[in-house]
N, C-alpha and C positions, 0 to 999 in steps of 0.2 A: 207741297203746295200749302198745306196747313201750317207747317213750320214757318215758311216764308211769310204768310199772311200774319201769323202771330208776331213775328219779329217786326213787321211793319206797324202793327197795332201798338206795340211797345216802343216804337221809335219816336223821334222828335217831330216829325211832320204831321201836324194835326189833321190836315186835309186827307192825306194818304191813310192815316190811321182810321178815320171815319169810313172811308171806302173799303179798307181791308176788313174792318169789323162787320160791315154789311155783307161782304162776300163770305166771311166765316159763318154768319148766320144763315146764309142761303145754302151752305153745304149740308146736305142731309143724305140719308141712305139712298133715296131716289136718284139724286144727282150722281152719287158714286156708282150706282147700278148702271145708269145710262152711260157713264164714262167707261166702265168695264166692257159693256156690250159693244160700244163704239170702237174701242181699242181692238177688240177681237175681230170685228168686221173689217176694219181698216187693215189689220194685220193679214187677214186672208186675201184681201184684194190688192195689196201693195205690189206683188210681183206682176199681176196682170196689168195694173196701171203703168208700171215701168215698161213692160213690153209694148203696150199699145202706144206709148209715147216715143219709143225708139225710132231712129231714122231708118234702120235696116230691119224692118219688121218681117217676120216669117208668118204669113197668114195661116198656113196650116197648123203651125205650132200655136198661134194665137187662139184659133178655134178650139184646139184641144185644151188649152189652159182655161179658156172661158168655161168649158164644160166641167173641168175640175173645180174651178172656183164656185160655179153654180151648185155643184154637188156638195162642196164644203159648206156653203151658206144654207143649203137645205138641211144638212145634218145639224147645223148650228141651231136650227129651230126645234130640235128634239127636246123632249122633257128632260132627259138626262143632261144635255149640254146646258140648258137653261138653268137647271138646278146647280150645276157646277159653277156657272158664272155668278149665280146668286150667292153661292157659298164664297167664291173669291171676293166678291164685293163686300160681303159681311166681314170676312177675315181682314180685308184691307181697312175697313172702318175700325175694327177692334184693334188692329195693330197701330193705327194712328191715334188711338186713345180716345176716340169719339164714341159716345153712347147715343144711339138713336132709338126712337120709339118704334120697336119692331112691330107692335100691334098695328101701327099705321100702315106699314107695308103689307102685312099679312092680309089685311082687309081689302087690299087693292085687287 
C-alpha cells in the first residue's frame, strides 16, 4: 500500500498525488496496529461467516463453530496474543521502512 501511494505521489496526476500524500501522512503505527488486529479477527471469523451464508447449513455444526470462534476471539484478548500482534505490527512498519514515534504509542 505504501509503495503504491508513493508511486501515485511521484506520478503525473497532481490531484491524485495530493490525495496519496495525505493518505501517506495518515499512516502511522496506530493505523497499522488496527489493521493487524482487524485482519486477525476477520481471519478467525471468515469460516463461520461462510458457513452461515451457505444454502445448506448444518445448524449443529454451525453452533459448534460459533463456540470455537468465540473461544478463539476470547483467546485473542490475552496479553500474550496482544503483544504478539503488537510485535507483528511493529515489524510490518519496520519492514515497510517507516519509522514511527514509538513513545506516542507506549503512552496510550
